[in-house]
N, C-alpha and C positions, 0 to 999 in steps of 0.2 A: 236728384242733381240738377243743378241750371248751371251751364255754364254762359256766366253774364260776360266776362274778358277771357278772351283767349289765347296766349301767346302774343300779345302786341305786346313793343317794344320800340323805342323810340329813345334819345338824347336830345337835351335841351338846354342850348348854351346863354352864360349869364346876357341879358338885355335883351334876348331875342324873343321873338311871340310865336305858338304855337297852334293853328286852328282846328280844332277835332273836330270834324262834321260828320252828320247821319241822320237819320230817322228814327223817332220815339222806340226805343229798344234796343237801339245797334250798341248798348254800352257804353257811353260817352262818360254820362257821371258816375256811373260805378268806377270808370276808372280812374277819375279824379278825385274820387272819394276814398281808394284802395292808398292811392300814393300820401293823400290825407291823413291816412288812416280809421275813418269818419262809420268802416261798414260797423252792421249789427254783430253781435257775437255770433251768432248762426254762420257766419260768412266763410268758408276756408280758402283761405290767400296762399299764393305759393307764386314761388320766382326772386326777385329781387327789384326792391327802388334803393336806390344811393343818390342820395342828395349831400352837394359837396362834398362828397366823395365818403359819407357816412351811411352804413347800411341803417336805414329806416322801416323796414317791414320787419315786423315781430315787436316793435317797442310797446312796450303796455303804454295806458292813459298818460299817466304821471310822466313817463320821460318824454311823452309828445307834449303836450304843452307846453316844453321849454320851446318845440317849434314851431306852434301854432301862434300865429297872428306877428311872429317874432322873425320865424324865417318863411314860412310861407301861411298862406292864409285863401278865402274865397267869398267869394261874393255870388248868394246862392240866386237860385232861377225866382223867387219869389219873394219880393222882399216883404210885402202884406204879411207872410205868413214870420217869416225869419225873424222879424223885427219883434220883440216885445210890445203887446199894447199897453202893458202897464206902466211901461219905463217912458220917462222924458227922451229923446234923442239926445240930448248934450251927454248924458248919462252913460244911454248905452256904448258912446264912444270914448265917452273919460274911463269907463271900467276896463278895461286892457291896456291902457297906456296908468292906472295905478298898477294892475298886477306884474305886469311884463317890464315895465320901465321905474316901479316905483314913485309916482310923481302922485303928490298929493293932490286931494280932492280939486283945490282953486287953480291951482296950477294945469289938472289935465280939461277941465272946462274950458279955462282958457285954449290950450290949446285944437279943442275939439272946436272952438268956435274957426282959428285958422284952417283945420279940417274941412270945415263945412266951405269956406272961402276958396278952398284949394279946391276941390271939385263943384265949383261955380253954380253957389245955392245962395240967393239971393239974401239980404238981410240975416245975415250966419247970428247974429246974438239973438232973434228973436226965434229963428229955428233949434236953436239949442232947448230951450224951453216948449217947444208943443210936443203931442207924442206923435206917434206914426199918422194914426188916420186922419190927423190935421193936413196933413201935406198929400201932394200930388202924384202918383206915380211914375214920374219919372223923377221928383226930390228923393223919395221913399227910395229909385232906384241909387241915387248921387250916396243918399246918407249910409246904405250897404258896401257902397266901394269907398266911402270916408274912413268906416270900421275894419274895412278890410286895408288898407292903410294905414292906419294909427300910425301902427309898432314900425312902420319900414320892415318890408318882409324883402325878401330878395325874390321871392316867386306868386304870384298871384294865379290863383283860377277862376276864371270867371262864366258860370255857367248861367249858361241863356241870358246874358245881362241883359238884353232889350228885348225880352215878352212879355208881348202886351203894352208897350211901348207905342205910341202913335211912330210914322218915319223918320219927322223930325229930332223928336229926343232921342230917338235911336240914334243917331245920327251924330248927337252931342255926346250921347254916354260911350259911342264905340272910339270919340275921337279923345275925348277925358280919359279915357282908358290909356291910349298909345300916349297921350301928352305925358301923362304922371310914368310912365314904360320909360318914356326917353331920358324923364328929370331924373330918375330914381339909379336908372342902369337896373329895369327889375326884369323878368322872366316873366311871359303871361301866356297861363294858356287859356285860348278862349275856346269854350265850348257853345258849338252852334248846331242847328239842323239846317243853318242856309248857307250855301255858296258863296251869296254877296257879301254877307257880312263879313268873312273873313279875309274878301279878295282883297282889299286896299289896306288890310289894318296886322298882316302875319307876314312872318319870312316862309313860313312853310306849315302846308297842309295834311292833314291826316284822315284818310275818309275808311270812316269805320263801319261795319253793316254785320249781325246776329253775332255781335261781340268780335270780330277780329276784325283787324287791319285789311283793304281789301287794296287800298293805293295811297300813297307816300310819296311826296314831292315838293321842291320848293316852291313857291304860292305860282309864281310867273311861270315856271314850267309847266305845273301841273295844269291852269287855264289854256296855255298853249300848246301842251302835247298832254291834254290827259287818255288815259288806256282803258281804264276798268270801264264797261258801260254803266255802271249805277252810279260813276259821278258825272258819266256825262246826261245819265235822266235826272240826275238833281241840279244840274244848272238849267236844263230844256224847263224843269216846273219854277223857276224864278218867271216872275211875271218883269213886259219887258216894256218900256217908257213910246218906246217906236210902234209897237204893237195897232193897230188898227182899232177902234171903240170896240167891245163886246167879244175881241178874242177870246177863244174858249183857252184854259188854262190847261198847261200840257201835266198831265198824273200822271205818278207811276203805279201800275193795274197791280192790283194782288195786296197781302200783306206780309209784315216782313215775316221772320222763320221761326219756328215754334224753337224755344231753346231748351226747353226737356227734350223734344224730337225733330232733330235737329236733320234738313237733309242730308242724304248720303252726299252728294256732291258737292259743286259748287252753293255756297245758300242763296244767292241771288238767280238761281237758275231755274224756278220756276215763275220769276218774275220778268226775266229778263228774255225780249224777243228775237234775242240773236243764239240764244242759248241751242245748245247741240247734244249729241245723246253723250257725248266723254263730258261733258260741263253736266247732266244727272248722276253719273255713275263716280266722276274722280273731283276730288274736291282739286283746286288748283293751288300749286304752293307760292310764296311771293318771291317774284324773280326782278331781276334790275335789268332799267333799258337798257341797251349797248348804247357805250358812250356817255349816258347818263345815271354815275355809280349813286347817285343821291335819290334815283325815282326809282320805286319799286312799286310793284303792281302784283293781282293773283286773279289771272282771267287766263284761262287756255287761250279765246280766239280776242284779242284786243281790239280798239276803235282803233284803225288804219290799217288793221293785218288784212290779206285776199279776202279767208271766210267773211270778217265783220262788214266789208264792201260789198261785195256778194249778198248776203243778206241784207243791208241795209237799201241794195236796190228791187230788191223783191219787195219788203216792206214800203218803200218810196210807192214801185208800180202800183201795189194794192190800195193804196191810199187813194194815188190817182183815178185808177178807174172807177171806186168807188165814189167817189168827188164827182166823178162824171156821169157817172148812172144816176145821182139823185142831183142835180145838177139845176134841174127846171121843177124838181116837186114843190105844191101849194097846198 
């Protein structure tokens, strides 16, 4: 038995955006697919998922089809795999319009052209007649967004929507999702491994590790006063423009936990340079930051605590010594 997601709780209001952040294997995609009801039959799911006041956990596929597309939809991670290579782009966008909204074929194709124009694809009349392999990676991702938005959902899951795209196209895709969210008063769950992606496009961030929530806070507060060392490690691993050329990238040592045999204590303790004996033996609960009820974290020695500062000074002292000892080597 693998606990891919364990005890994750959050609430998302209409029109707001939540960023779910973590490394591969942290449970981000499984969480989204659980809410959507897209897990395989072998999955064991417990708990509660309420959408607009309705309990949807446990609904069968026929009942979920009334929600998919019309109420909630998903932009999948790899558009080249998710799009049907044998169908023209226009028909793939038009199909949910015909099924869910009852449009005839001609009206659905006309609306598909409008959707492609909405997602900033040039020459939409031409693109609807093309196949996925005829489009660039950025265009395919925009087609996926057009399909997801076709029936006007109130909740959109964007699972790594900028993976394998160049930096310029990444910015365009994120801005596009943000614009559509505001125009449609739509809620968005943005799933990514990159804190930089969610920094300017979400209202709240939930950090996951080992299938659990380890920190959750409003976006500005998280970046201004992060508590979990794992969150800090994710932030340090982002390349910075102001760093000198050839600056070595900061990497998180070790590997994510084996969820078949998870660690006894904090799941991040084997990789955390600030871990102590208590971290290895006891799993920390989610606690609230005093005076900030929306900010929760799971750590025995959070960033800024006396124990954290003491260990941070030791680490920095060791780094300075090592640099001094090797500074003149050739």
